N, C-alpha and C positions, 0 to 999 in steps of 0.2 A: 555550390557543393559543400558538403559538411563532412568532416572527419571526426568521429568520436574516438578519442584515444585516451586510455587511462592507464596509469602505472603508479603504484604507490609502494611504500616500504621504507626501510632504513637504507639510506644512501651514504656513501662516503666519497671523498674526493678521488679515491683510487679506483672507483667503479666507472665503467663506461657503459652507457645505455644506448641501444640502437633500436630505432623504430623503422619499420618498412612501410612506406605509404604507397598505395596504388593511385597514381595521379593520371589525369587525362590532359591531353594536349589542348591548348587554347583556353585554359582556365587558370585564373590566379587564385592561389590558396593563401590564406592568412592564418598564421599559427601563433598561439600564445602558450607559454610554458610557465607554470607556477611552481617554484621550488621552495621547500620549507626546510631550513637548517637550524635546529635548535629553536630559538625564539625569533629568528629572523626570517623574512620572506624575500624572494627575488622573483620579479616578473619580467620575462623576456618575450618580446613580440617580434616577429619577422615575417616576411612575405616571400613566397616563391611563385614565379610566373613560368609556366611551361609553354614554350613556343612550339616544339615538335619533339617527337620521339625518334631516336635512331635505334631501332630494335634489332636484335639478333633473332631472325625468324627461323633459324635452323631447328630441326627436331631435337627435343630433349630426349625423347624415347618413343618406342613403339611397343604396344602390347597387342597380342593376338590371342583372343579367347582367354584373356586373363593372365597370359604368361609373357614376361618381358622378352623381346626379341633383340639380341645384340646385333650391332652393325659390324659387318665383316667386308673388307675390301670396298668400302663406300656404299654398300647396299645391304638391304635387309632381306633375309630369307628364312622361312619357317615351314613346318609341316603341321597339318591339322588332321584330326579325325574326320573322315568325309561325311559321316552321318549326323552332323550337328551344324548349326549356323556358324558362320565365321563372323567375328566382330573384330575389326581393326580400330584401335584407339591410338591416334598419333598426338603427341603432346608437343606444342611449339615452345620455343624458348621465350617468346615475348607474350606477355599476358594479353596484349591488344591484338595479337595475330589471330587470324581465322583459318580453320582447317576445312578442306573439302576433299571428297573422295570420288574416284572413278575406278572402274574395274573391267577387266577383259579376261576371256577364256579363249585361247588360240586366236587372238587378234580381234575377236568379236566382243562388242560391248555387252555387259550384263548390268542389271540394276544393282545399285548399292545405296543404302539409306544415308540420311544425314548423320546418323550415328555410326556409320561405317559397318553396317550389317549386310552380309550376303546370306540369303536364306538357303538352307540345305537343299531345297528343291531345285536350285539353279545350277548345281554342279554334281559331278559323279566321281566315283572312285577313280583315281589316276589323273584327274584334271590338274593342270598347272594353271594357276590363277595369278594374274598380275593386278595389284592394287596400286594405283597412282595417287599419292597424297600430295596435295598442293597447299602450301602455307603462304598466306599473304598478310601483309601489314600495311594497308594503304596502297595507293597506286604505284609507289616507287619501288617497292621491294616484293620479292616473291621467290619461293623455292619449291621445287618438286622432287619427290623421292619415290622410287618404285619399291614395292614389297612383293617378293615372289613367294607364293604359297603353293605347296604341293598337297593335294587332297588324297589321303591314303588311310587304310585301316590299320597300318602297321605301326602307328605312332600314337602315343598318348592313350594306350589301352589301359583300362582299369583292371589291375590284377589285385585280387582280394586275398587277404590272409587272416589267420586266426592265431591267437596266442594260446598254446596248448597247456602249459603248466605255470603260467603267470611268471614265476621267477621274481627277479627284482628289477622293476622298471620304474623310471622316474614318472611322476604324475604331474606334469606341468599344467595341463588344462583339463584333464579328464575327458578328452575327445579323441577321435580317430586321428591318426597321423597321415599326412600326405607326403610322399617322397617324390621329388621331381628331379630326374636325371635326364638321360636320353628318352626315357619312357616315364609313365606315371603309374604309381601303385598306391592303392589305399589299403593299408594294413588295419584290419578291424579287430578289436578285442572280442573275446568270448563274452557271452551274455553275463551281465553284471560286473564285468571288469572295466576299470578305468585306468589301466596301467600302461597305456601307450603314451609316449611323450609327444608333444607337439612343439618341442623346442626347436631352435634353429641356430645356425652360426653362419658367418659370412667370411670364408677365406679371402684373402686379398686378391683382387682382380677377378673373382669368380662370382657367379650368381648365388644368391642365398640357397642353401641346400636344407631341406626339411628332412630330418632323419631321426635315428633312434639313439637312446641312451640306456643301456641294459646290460645285465649279466645273469648267469644261472637261469636260463630259460630256453625254450624251444619255440620257434615260430614256424607254423605251417603256412606256406604260400600256395594258394589255390591257383592252378594254371588252367586256362580254357582248353577245351578238347582239340582246338585247331592250332595249338602252339606246342612245338617240340623244342625243349631247352637244350642248348649245347654248351652254355657257359654261364657262370655266375661270377660277378665281380663285386667285391666289397671295397668301398672307399671310405676312409675315416681315419681316426687316430685314437690312441689309448692303448690299453694292454689286453684287450679282449682276445679270447681264443675261439675260433670258429670251426665247426665241422658241418659238412653238407651231406645230405643223403636224399635219395628218392627211390621208390620201389622199382626194382628191376634195372636201375641205371648203374653204370660204373662211373665213379667219381674219382678224379685225380686232382690234387693229392687225396688219398684215402684217409690220411690222418688229419689231425687238427692243423689249422693254419692260424698263426698268431701275429697280431700287430706288435711293433717293436716297443711300444710304451711311450712314444712321444706324446706330449700334451700340447703341441703347437698346432693350432687349427689352421695356420697358414701353410703348413707342410703336410698335406694329407698323404697317407700311404694307400697302396692298392694291393689287395689279395685277390687271386683268381682261382676258380675251380673250373675244370673241364668235365663235361658229362658226355658219355656215349650211351647209346641205346635207351635214351630217355623215352618213355612211352607218352605220347602226346596227351596232355590233360592230367597227367599224374602230378600230385602236389609235391613240393619240395619241403624238406625239413632242415631248418638252419638252427643249429644248436650253439649256444653261447655258454662259456664256462668262465670261472675265475673272476677276472677283473672287469670293471666297466669299460665299455667302448662306445664312442660316438661314430656312427657310420650311416651310410645309405647303400642301397642295393641296385645294381644294374643287371637285368636279365638279357642274355643273348639267345635269340630264338630263331626258329625256322617255322614259317607258316605252312600248315598242311591242310588238306581238304577237310572241311567241317561237315560231317554227316551226322553228328550227334544232336539230338534235341535237347533244349534246356530242361534241366531237371529241378524240381522243387527239392530244397535241402532241409529247411527248417522254418519255423514260424517264431515270432516274438513271444507267443504264448503257447502253452502246451494244450494238447487235445483235452477237451472238457474242463479246461481251467475256469475257475470262477473268478470273475473280475469284481473288484470292489468299487470301480468307478463306472458311471454310465456315459462318460465322455472319454474316448480312448482312441489309440492308434494300434493297428495290427500290421506287422510287416511279414510278408512271405518272401523268403530268400531263395534265389535260384543260384545254380552253380556257375553261372557266367553272365555277362552283361546281356540285358534283354530290353525289348521295346514292346509297347502295347500294339497289338494288331488292330486293323480297322474294325474287326468284328469282336473285339475283346468284350467279354460278358462276365459280370460278377454279380452275385446276389447275396442278400442277407435275409434269411427266411423267405426266399423266393421274391423279395423286393429288390429291384435293381440298385446297385451302389456303384460309385465311381472309384477308379483306382488311378494311381499315378506311380511312375517309376522313380525311385529315389536311390541315389548312390549307385545307379546303373544296374544293380542286381536285386533290388527289393521292389516288389509290388506292394504298395502301401495303401491302406484303407483307413479313413478317419470316420469315427462314429460320434454322434452328438445326440444326447437325449434318449439313450436306450432306457428301457423300463427295468426297474429293479425286480428281482425274483423272476427272471425270465430266461428261457433257453433260446440260443441262437445258433445258426449254422452259416458260416461264411463259405461260399463256393466260388472258385475261379475256374471257369470252364476251360476245357482243352481248346487249344488254338488261340488263346488270348494273349500269349506272349511269344515273341520270336527272338532268336539271336541274330547276330550280324550276317550270318549266312542264309537267313530266311527260315531256319528250322523252328518249328513251333512246339510248345509243350503238348504231349500226346495224351495226358490224362488230366481229369478234373482234380483240382486241389480242394479238398473238403476239410474244413476246420470247425468242429463243434465247440462251443463255449457257453457260458452262462453268466448272469449277473447275480450278485448276492442281494441281501436285504439292505434297505437304506439305513445307513448308520444312525443310531440313536444319538440325540443331542444330550450331552451331559450338562445338567443345569448348573448355572453359575451366575452369581450376582456381580455387580460392578466392584472392581477393586479399589477405585478411588473416585470420589465425587468432589469436584472442585467447588470450593466455598463451604463444603461440609467437613471434608477430611483434611483440608488444607488449601494452600494457594495453587495456582496453575504451575508455578515453578516446582512446587513440592510434588505435584502429580507426575510430571515427567521425570523428576529425580527418582520417584518410587518405581516408575516403569523401568528405568535404566538399572536399578538395583535388583529387580525381580529375577529370580532364578527358577521359577516354576516352569513346567513344560507346557502348560496351557496358555491360552491367550490372556494378556493383561488388558483389562477394560477400564477406560477413563470416561466418566460422564461429565458433560459440561452443561449445567443448568443455564437458563437465560441470564445474561449479564455480560459485562465487559471485563475480561481478565487479562492482565498484563503478564507477558513472559519477559522477565528481565534478562534471561539468557544464562547459559552455563559455559559459554565460550565466546571468544571474539567480541564483536560489538552487538550486544543484546541478542545474540543468536542462540537458540536452544537446540542442542543436539538430542536426537532420539537415536539411541544406539542399539536398540533391541528389536528383534523380529517379533511378529505376531502381537502387535499392539493395536487396539481399537480405540479411537477417540470419537465419541458420540455426543452430539449436542442435542439440546431440546428443540431448537429450531434454527434454520439456516440464517435468518435475519438477525436473531436476537442473542444467540450464543456465540460470543466473539472472543477469539484469542488474538492478541496483537502484541507487537513490540514497538519500541521507539529508538531505532538506531541513530547514531550521530554521524555516520559516514556512509559510504556507498561501496558495494562490492558483492559479487555473487557468493563468494566463499566466506564472507564474514558477517553479513547483516541479515540473513534470512530469519524470518519469524520462527520457522520450524525447519530444521535441517534433518532429513531422514538419512542419517549417517550409516550407509550400508544397511539400513533397516528395511526389511522386506516383509511381504505378506501383511501389510498394514491395512486397516480399514477405517475410513473417515466418513462421517455422515452427519448432515443437519447442523452445520456450524459455519462460521466465517473465520478465515485465517487472513489477517491483515498486517501488512507492513505499514506502520503508522508514521513513517518519516515525514509524510506530508509535503513532499517536494516534487511537484509535477515535472519540473525541468531538471531534476537532479540526475544522479547516476543510477546504478543498478540497485534496485530496492526489492528484494525477493521476499515473497510470502512463503512459498514452499520451495526448498531446494531438495529435490528427490534424488538421492544417490543409491536407492535400493531397487528392488524388482518386485513386481506383482503387488503393487499397492493399488488399492481400490478407493475411489472417491465417489460418493453419492450425495447429492444435494449439498455440495460444499461450495461456498463462495470464496474465491481468491481475490484479494484486492490489493493493488499497488499501482505503480506507474510503469517503470521499466523492469523487464525480466521478472514479471510477477510470479510465473511458475517455471521452474527449471526442471525438466523432465529427467527421469531415470531410465532404467533399461527396459522396463515393461510395465505398463500401467493402464488402468481403465477408469473412465470418468463418465458418470451417468447423471444427467440433468444437473450439471454443475454450472456455476456462473464464474467467468474469469474476466476481471477488469484490469485494464492497463492501457499503455500508450505505445511504448517502444519495445518491440521484440518480446511482448509480454507472455508468449508461450515459446520457450526456447529450450534447446538441449537435444539429447539423443534418444535412442530407443524406439521401440514400437509402442505407440500410444493410441488408444481408441477412445474417441470422444462421442458419446451417444446423447443426442438431444440437449446439447449444452448451449449456453449463451456466452458469446464472446463480445465484450463491450469495450468500445474504444473511448477512453476517458478524454482524450484531447479533441479539440475541434478539428484538427487536421494533422497530417504527418504520422498517423498511427500505423504501426507495423504489427500485424497480428502474430506472425510466427518468425522465428529465426532458427530453423532446424540445424542440428549438428549431428546428423545421422551417421553412424558407423557404416562403412561399406558392406559389412556382413549382414546388415538389417535389410529386409525386403520391403517393409511397409512405411516406416516412419510415422508421421502424424496422420491419422485418419479421422476426419470430421464427418460424422454421419447424422444427417437430419439436425444439424445445428443451426444457430441463428447468429448473425453478426449485426450489431447495432452500435449507435453512437456516432462519433465524428468521422471525417474522411479517413480513408485507410488504404493500405495495400495488403494483399493476402500474406506476404512474407518476403524474406530475403535470405540468402544462404549464409550460414555461419561457418560450419566446419564439416569435414568428412564428405559424404555424398548426401546433401540435404534432401529430405523427402517430406512433402506435405500434400495431402489429398483431401479435397472438399467434395462430398457427395450429398446431393439433395439439400444444400445449404441455403437458407433464406438470408438475403442481404437487403438491408434497408436502402442501399444505393450501390451503384457499380463501384468497384475499387478504382483508385486512381491509375492512370496510365494503362499499361498492359496487364496490371494486376500484381507485379512483383518489382522489387527494387534490387539494386546492386549491393554486394558486399563480398569482396574476395573472388578470385577466379576458381570456381569449383564446379564439378559436374552436378547439376541439380536435377531433381525429379519432382516437379510441381505439377499437379494435375487437378482437374475439376470435372464435375459431372452433374448436369441438370441443376445448376444453381437457379434460384428463383427469387422473386420479390415476396413481400409479406403476404400477398394475396394468392401465392402459389403459381403465379405466371412465370414461365421460364424466361431467364435473362438471355440477352444476346451475348454469346461468348466469343464472337468472331474476332474481337480485338485482343483476346488474351495472348500473351507471349511468355517468353522465358525471362529469367533474370538477365539483365544486360551483360553481366560479367560471367555468365555461365560458360563453361568450357564444352558443353554439348548442346545440341539443338534437337527439338522434337515438337510434336503437336501436343499442346498441354490439355487437350480434351480427351477424356477416356471414351473408348467405345463401349457399347452395351456389354460385350463379352468381357472386356477388361474390368468394367465397374462391378460386374457380378462376382468377381473374385474378392472384393473388399468386404468380407463378412467377418463378424467377430471371431468365429472359430478359426478362420484362416489367419487372421492377423495375430491373435493371441493364443491360439490353441497349442502351438508348440508340439513337442514330441510326447507330451504326457497328458494332453486333453484338458488343460486349464481353461475353464470357461467362467470368467469372473461374474457374469450375470447370474450364475447359480447362487451366488452369495449375497445378492442384493434384493432378494425377495422380501416382500412386505407381509408381515404376519397379519392375520385377521383380527378385527376388533373383538375383545373379550365380551362375554355376556355377564353383566354384573348383577349381583344380588346383595341386598342389605338385610341383615337380621340383627336388631339391636345395635350394638356398636361395631359389628363385624361386617366388613365389606369383603365379598368373596367372588370367585369366578372359577370356571373350569379351565384347567391348564391346557395349552396348545402343545402337542408333541413336537412342533417345530420351534417352540419358544425357548430361549435361553433363560429368561427371567421376566418378571413384570415390573414396570416402573410406574409409580403412583405420583400424581401431582394434585395439590389442593389449591383451588382458586388460581390455577395456572402456575403455581410455584412448586418446585421439586419438594416432594414429601419423603419418599423412600423407594427402595427397590428390594424385591424379594424373590426367592425361588419357590416360595410356598404359594398356595392358592387362596390366601386370605390375608387381610391386614386389619388390625384393631384400630378404630378411630377414636379420637378424644375430643374432636371439635366439629361444629357444624361447618358446612361448606360445600362447594362443587368439586367433586373428585373425578379425576381422569386417570384411566389405566391404559397403558400401552404395553404390548408384548415386544420383547427384543428378539430379533432373529439370531441365528447362530454366531454372527459377527458382532452383535450388540446393537444393530440399527433398529430404531423403533418403528413399529407398524401402525396400523389404523387404531384410532383412539375410541374408547367408550367412556361416556360421561354420565355421572349420576349425582343428583343433588341430595345431600345427606344432612339430616338434622338429628342431633341427639335429643331424646325425649325427657321431659320433666314430669310426666304423668305420675310416675311412682311416688314422687315427693308431694303430690297434691293432697291436702287434708280437707275433709268435709267441714263446712261452716254452716251449721243449721240456721244460725241467726242472720246470715247474709251480711256480716259486718265488713268482711275484707274487700268485697267487690273485685276479686282477682279473676281474670278470664284467661283461658288457654284454648288453642286449637287442639285437634286430636293427635298432633305430633308432639304436644307439650310445649309449644312455643307461646310465651306470654303475649297477650294482646292488650292494647289500650282501649280498643273499641271493637265491636263486632263488625267485620268488613262487609259481609254479605250473608245471604240466606245459607243456612247449614246447621250442623251440629257442633256444639262447643262445650267446654267445661267452665262453669262459673260458680265460684264459691264452693267447689268440690262436688257440684251436682251437674247432671246432664242438662244441657240447655239447648233448646231449639229456637232458631229464628226462621219463621215461615212467613214470607212476605213481610207485613208490618206487625205480626203478632210475635210475642216473646213468651215461650212456654218452658217451664221447668219440668 
């Protein structure tokens, strides 16, 4: 067993350092610690032998459908909304303990998965469900706990609200706020507003409450047609003044109700309003004045018969709106939570399109690759959505819209050419200084260019968005550094320091520490979002590429040995080569995926080559890695994955194959041995179909990175005298010219003046700067104009018709000799 532990920094004798090791029984561990103090070193070695664990197997906590369930009187009980799957997640106190689940309804056993999931088809409204969780840690210890679940529609209802006049709201994260009290409410801002807080606080001894921080505004809370409100409770602290109203209802107190002004989050205050004669379904208006308050809302309601059909309220775009993007999302909002019916039908210009329900009240449609300058009509047929009572929409929803013309590309040349305008260091310094609103373009001609770094140990920070770094070729345009230590955050060749919307193509980025068995040696440390890499070679050993929030990799090559693709975010790898530098012990990935990310690493039609390997091991968060249609030169070691920390993992595979395209036997694949969840690691056909580029990276605004990696066509070249010209491509940013394979120039014009003979290559750059197909022309400047007639044939000077001087006539043809036209026909020489 091997433990890789690293800690560095400035230590003093007053500091205490604590490492937590996950150790296994029956294994002897050997530790070495190297301490450096001033000019002296101290090496301590010690051994720990673990005979057995005496573990506390009691439950640390229980979550049901994502919400923590507190223990009361020795048992757990909760209520769930009956029309969704139930998932129970029990966390044991011991990392080595295992959890299993059984479930019953009315004493009859029902199926429950290894992940603790009971499907909604197995129970009905009003069912009382008992889930028995058994925790074991070897044969000697065990514990069982029962969790009582009531299935009802009266809890965890989504109540939606809109901010009417904005007012002054804190903007913590720019997203909707979720309030969790006895019920759940989603308060959603008006279109274009990001003024709702997503902040939270944790009063002592209570669950975290997600609430509001606001003043001088009015919030309208939408109420479903089958709810009649008879009370509203405000819980919070601060000095805010509240007033409640609803059409036709009598509210008591009728005047404002004010918090006392305490700033103590551990001593929350409660304000209460009573409502009489509230008309079921009528919205509430909650007005806040004067000072800020932190609070959340509890609605007290009575359920009444629901006889109203769900009604379409608004769309995310206006009727006949012209969209500027051909990849987009459209949301149709209804006035209450809805579901798609079995006969749901939606069309776009009479062609079927699929819908999904998001945030309970939106029918959402995603579109990819619409045509520019075209008219469209989205239609959602009557009877396609229904509410919880089974009422369906009675009318078609018809939304006409159009797309505009394709935006013209504004021509621009490269801002900095390394080796021409300065060094590699100076190129990135210029990018960081740049204050223009357009993209900053760096070109890297073939050659090896050292980045000495602008921070830490030879690490270069790129601090600006919208930067393109384009090389002449992936193999020969090389950026490298030579760090003297190890560390993710200190020695990366290139650190994208919150730098997003970057574009990298046709170059190698290399950490040149040259230590195969050293520590973390990062080539790219990506802490940005929406960075695109095409034909980029990443080379190092450990932690070669540390991923950011969202990224796309097309036909790249990533070389490494230990965790050489690691980090977080949703990352899509299309037709990439993953190469294991070591002969054995290679670990391709170490994901650290945030729980709010759905996809993690997606390897699509990639290739794994090199030494023996495992597909990955968990690092942080909820690690996710998915291999679809991946060619492998050999089967991974063991069950495919290794241990590292006790985390819920999501490692999946689909139709892996050998180099000849033969499907591999995946029956031995398993989970990471230290994973806290269990599942079948092979995707079904239906699950695999979801792993598309639009789904993984499309987001809410239709970002499709492959739209930016297009390759421009080869230009058609013409030579006239010393002018090399071409017809410009409307999709080209500029033209880049090479002479005999060496960078010559770049221009936004359609011609360049030549001064030397040679072989010239011209490539158009796409809108991001990436070079397209090449056109080549051999060019010779002529000396014919300078040739003088020599009637006496004294000079014996010979030229071809391009004006190139000749020592002898090479073959039959027409030449110029002594200023006269000269023919060589077979063996005859004629002037």
